[in-house]
N, C-alpha and C positions, 0 to 999 in steps of 0.2 A: 174326281179321282177314280180309281177301279181299287177296290180294297178286296183283300181276301179272306178268307175264314180265319185263317189265322191272326189276322190282325184286329178282327173284332173277337174272338175268343183271347187276346191278350189284353183287351179292353174290358173285358167280362171279369177276367182274373184279377186287375189290377184294383178295380172297384170292389171285389170281395176281399181283397188283400187287405184294403186301407180302411173299409167300412165293416168288415165281419158277417156280412150278409149281403145277398145279392137278389133282389124282388125282380122277379120275372116281368111283371107288368113295364118297372122301371126300365129295366133292360130293353124289352122291345121297343119302348117310346125312343129311348137313346139310339140304338142300333139304326130302327126307320129312319130316324132325324139326320145321324152323323155319316151313317155306314150304307142306307140302302134299302129300299122294299125287298131287294133281293135274298136278304137273309133273314127275313122273317116269313111265316104263312099261316093261316088259320087251320089247325091241325081238324080230325073229325068229330069233334064235339063241339067245335067253332070257336074255342081259344087260339087266340094269338101266340104263337109260338116264335122260337129260335130255329133258323136252320140247323138240319142234322149235321153237317158238316162245322159249324162253327160249334155245336155242343161237342162233337168228337174232339176237336183243338184243345178246346177248353178242359175238357177230362184229362187229356193229356197234361197240360199245364197242372193244372190241381193235383195230379195223381195219386187220386182217390181219396185224397186228404178234405175233399167237401161232397157234402150229401144233398141231395133234393127232397126239400121236405113237399109232399104232395098235397096237403092239406091247406099249408099257407104260401102255396108257389112261389120259395124261395131257396137259394142255395147258402149253405152254412158251413162252416168247419166243424169237423167231425173229431179235431183234437185241438189244442192250443198251438197256434203257429205266431209265430215272431216274425213282424217285418222287418225287412231290410234298415228302416228308419229308426228300430230301437237300439 
């Protein structure tokens, strides 16, 4: 199946919504395995990262309510977000 950046971003958003945090290393491995290599790349420091189009779509989904922690390499909510399951 040929996935889109929006579909990958939707998976990331759902993971963040359910777990409260999304670690980049775990996200990269899941994306690579389930969506394909084209959505990950090695950045200038040699770290594996997530495609820029996926990150743009992810940012649109969370609407600025999630923040990237540069030291711990994860996304987390900037404020309390209720899930639809609550």
